[in-house]
N, C-alpha and C positions, 0 to 999 in steps of 0.2 A: 181287757190286756190283761193277765197274771203280772204280778210285781217281780216274781223269782227269776230269773232269767235262768236258774238250774229249774228250777219246777217246767219253764218250757221245753228245755233243753229235752230233759227227761221225758216229758211227754209227746215231744214230737218223736224223740230216740224209739218209745215204745212203739207210735203208728208207723214208723219206718220212714219215718219225714221228714229226717233232720234238714235236709234242704231249704225248708222252710225259715230256716235260723240266719241264714242268709238276707243278708243287703238284698233287698226289690231293687232299688236303685241301679243294680250291676246286672239287672235284665237276665238272668241265666248264662252271663258270658262270663263262666269262670270256669276251671279243669274241677268236675266234681268232686271224682275220687279224691281232688286232694284236701276241698271244704270239708268232705264228711271225713277222713283224715283227721282234721286239726277237731272239727264237733266232737269225735269220740273221744282221743285225747283227750279234751276237755273235761267228757265224762267221767275218763278214768279218773282223773285228778281231783275229782269232788265226790269221791264213794262213799259212803257211811260210813264203812269200816275203814280206818287209816290202814290195816295191812295190805289192803287190797287196791292202795293205790300207787302206781310205780313211782322210783324212786327218779330225782330231777336228772340222773344219767341215762335213764332208761328214757325219760319223756325226750330229752334233746336228742339221743337217738331216735328215736320214732320221728321228731320232727327233720330230721338232716338225711335219712337214709329212707330206700323206698322199702318199707317194711309191711306186709300185709295187715291191714286192722278188720279185715273180714268176720275172720273165726275168732275175735276177743271178748270177752264176757264182761260183762259194765254190769256192775248192781248199782244199787239206787243210788244217788248220790243223799249228802246229808242235807234237811232244808232247814233255813233260819226258823222257821216254823217252829221245827224239831226242838231247836233249844228254845226258845219263847219257854213250850210247855214243858221243859225243865227247870227253867226258870221259876216259873210258877210253882213246879213242886217243890222245889229247894226253899222256896218263899214259906208254902206253909208249913213245911218241917220246919224250918227257924221262925214261925210265928211268936214265939215266945223271946227271941233273942232282939237286938236292936237292930232297925232296917242296916245302918251300916256294916255289921257284920256279915248280914241273912247277901248282902251284895259281895261282899271278900269272897264267903265258901262258893259264890256260885261262881267266880272266875274263878277260883284256884280250883275247882269241878272242869270247867272247861277246857282249862291249860292240860290240865291230866290226862282226863280221859280221851279228848277229842286231839289235840293239836303233840301229844306225847306218846302218844299209844302207838306208834310206829317202831 
């Protein structure tokens, strides 16, 4: 079993099998289109490129209105493993600095490049 839900969801999306993410205890007793809508919307919100993510106003609109999600383009999500690679590279670049300053540099670079890129 994979550790990261985003990875599982992305793999299922690529395989056109998102419904396998729904709790099996439901025994497929749920509106499939609604489940697909929520799962796709979740993937839209975690796309790797922040500018492709919908603003919360759009997320709310898609949740509350009957908006078709069939033709929505979803790009690859940003995975936690990618952040780990960034951290390792950053630590290698800052190997001559103290370990505490390398951690501070990593933290500020993540906030500036990932979260604030909107």
